[in-house]
N, C-alpha and C positions, 0 to 999 in steps of 0.2 A: 660659233658664239651665240646667234640667233636661235639655234636649235637647242642648245643648252638652256637658255631662259625659257624656252616653250616647254622643256621638259620638266623644269621645275614647278612651273605652274600646274601641269598636268598632276604633278606629286602631292600639291597642297589639297588636303582634304577637307572638304566643307563641314562647317560646324553643324553637327547633329544633335538637335534638341530631344529626339527621341531616344537616343541611347542614354543620355543623362537623366531624362525621367524614370527608364527603366532601373538604372543604378539606384536613382532615390528609393522607388518602391521597394526595390530589393532590400535595401539598409532598413527601411521602415519595417518591412516584415521579419528580419531577421531580429530587430531590437524588439518587436513586439513578441515573437517566439521567446527569445532569451526572459524577457519581462513575465510570460506566463510559467516559464521552467523555474522562476525563483518565486512567483507568487502563489501558484498551487499547491505545493508542499507547505508552504508557510499558513495560507489560509484554512487548509483542512485541520492542521495542527491547533489553530487559534480556536476554530469552530468546535473542536473536540473539547480543548482546555476550557473555552467559555461555558459548555453545556457543563461540564464537572463541575467547575466553579460555582456557577448558576445554582446547582442541585444544593452544592453545600450550604451556600448562602443565604438559600431560600429557608434552611432549616436553622442556621445560627443566628441570623439578623433577628429574627423575631424574638428569640432567647435572650438576647443581649438588650433588646428594647425592653422586654420585660423586667429585667434586673436593672435597669436605668442606665446601661451603657449603649449611648447613641453614638459612636465614633466612626468616620465615615471609612469604609473600605476595611473593617475590623472581620467583616465576613469572608472576604477575600483573603485577608492573610490568615483566618483560621483554616480555610480551604487547603493553604499550602501548607501550613503546620499537620493537618491531619494527614495529608498526603505522604508527607515525609516521614511521621511517626508510624503510619501503617506499613510502609516499605522498610522502615528501618529494624522496626521490633516484629516483623513478619516472621522471624526465625525462633522467636521465643515461644516457648511451651505453652505459657498463658494464653497470648495471643493468636497462637494456631487453635487451641481449643476453642476460644471465643469466635474465632472466623469461621471455624467447623459448625459449632452451633448456630452462627448466623446463616451458614450455607443449608444446614438441615430446615431452617424455618423456610428458607425461599424455597427449596425443594418440594417441600409439603404444601404450597400454596398451587393450586391448579395453573393458573394463568402464570405466574412468576415463576414455575419451573421450568418452561418450555423457554422462557427469554432469558433466563438467568444462566441455566444449565448451556445454552447455545452460546451467548455472549461470553460465558467464563472459557469453554473449549476454545473458541475461536481466539480470544486473547492469549491463552497458554499457549496456541500455535506458533504465534511469533515470539514467544518467549525464547532467548537464548539457552536459557535453564533447562529448558526441556529436552529429554534425551529420546533418542530414535531418530525417525523420519520426516517426524510429523512438520511440516512446513521447512523443511531444511534443504529442499531442493527445488530448485525452478527448473520446468520444462515447458516443451511445445508439443501441442497435440494438434491434430487435423479435425477442427470444428470451427464454424458450426456445418461445414459442408467440405468435400473433397477438394483440395488445392488451396484451401483457406485456412490459415495457422492462429492459434489462440495461446496466449502465456498463461500459465498457471502452475500450481504448486503441489507437489506430491506429498500427499496426506498417508497412507498407507498402501499396504498391499494386500490381496485376500485372492483365492481360489474360489473359483465358480463350477459346479460340478454340472457338467453339460449332461452326463449320463453315469451309469452305474461304473464304467471302466474309463471315462475320459473328464479330465478337468482342465480347466483353463486358468492362466494367470491374468488377473486383473490389477492394473494400478488405480487406486482413487487420486482423483486429480481435482483440486479446487480450482476455479477461476474466478477471481474477486472481479467485482464491477466498478468501475469509478463512477464518482468521487469518493464513494463508502466501500472500503474493501471489506467490510462485514456483512455485504451484500453481494451474494456472488452464486454460482451453481457448481453442483458436484457432478462429474463425469466419470463414469467406469471404462477406462480405456484398456484393450489389450496390451500386457507389459510391452511387447515386441514393437507397437506403435508410438510409445513414448518416447519422445526427443530431448534426452537431459541437456540442461544448457550450462554454459561456463560462466553464468554470473550467480552473484549471491542474493540471498532474498529480500535485502535493501535495495539492491539495483532491480531486482524486478518488480518490486512494489514502487519503485519511482517510475519504472518504464509504465505500470499499468497507470497510477494514479495521475500522471501527468500526459495521458492519453498518447503516448510515444512522443511526447517532445523532448523528453530526457530520456536517452538512449545510451547503452554503454558503448565504450569506444569499441571492447573486445567482445564480440557478439557471434557464438557459434556452438557446436555441439561439444559437450564436455567429453574430455579425454580420460577415462578410467585407467589409474596406473597401479600397478600392482604393489 
């Protein structure tokens, strides 16, 4: 009887404040990371929309004040209407011609030419309506050094002529840099060294823009099926 009581006393674990502290900081860290995963994409989207709306509002608001209309948020509403109308009528022949004329004007201005053409090609690369392999495949390459990998997007393939009798297949891989995906670097990688991934472009962008915080559940090499 006495031995049973003594064994029970030994089995009682003392209160550990250190374990509770570790659990507390673990929960704080998890909550903080979840908050970042939610806020980072939202803040980037808000920043882009704010820049776009401010640009249109900066043109529309002075015009409204000039004609005597001083209504709060009128420039913001105008920006939304313009964006919607441009997207809605973009397939119309007259609108297409007008956009084509505006593009020709931009492309004939030396400084605006490089900025506009680069931005247009990059935005078109993410458009689901674009045909071909442009930004339609996420891949992983060994960069910037051996044993370290980076996530990128396949943009094209081309042949490099090493000699008169030998050519080498290269894959163009664009690696975006967070938080702005329009800035990045182009790498030419031997096709056999490119690892295709089984995630979509949207999942790849979330992974990059969140600095790895938002990661796909299923992450691995893409298996091609016949």
